[in-house]
C-alpha angles and dihedrals in degrees: 000000000000096000091083088061089054091048091048093043109146094012122123126236112260112251091200104113090207087068103023099055097048089041092056091045091051091048092051095044093044092049092048092049092049094048092047092052093047088053091050090049090054100038102038103019099037092225146076136250088262112103089223090061101027119165115283092210127049109259110225102151134090112013090351087077089069105034132013093224111040093140091060090046089052091051091051091049089054093052093047088046091055089048089056095043091052095033087228122156091194089064088056089051088050090050091053090050092049090047091054092048090048091048093051092044091052095047100039103035118006102048094047089046093050090048090050093047101041104021117186092005090064093040090055092046092048090053092053102040127054119238097231120355113059121242106220113211112244091026125118115301 
């Protein structure tokens, strides 16, 4: 999440409110999402986001009730927020690269690992909760 600041080093914050306001909103929302999911990993899963200390229990509470990957979505929101705040197209390119790496990591490593670790509990969860875009209860089916 700090790499965008390295990329934007020396750049000035955009004073264009069309970019600045949504950028700040994305930064705040993404940071809140990230912090909430880290808390849920620790409190419910008894672990951290680090693969070396991954949760020991499947986390299905909080934002994980709506999407299986809210932490990654929060990280991407932060990067896009920085791109807007600095009005920097290179940060958008970086965000796309990070999104691709996250997608491949989730598909090729994380989901098979979760299936191996949690078995049918994860399979049931996966059938009920979308991978990326949240399903909001009471919304259109």
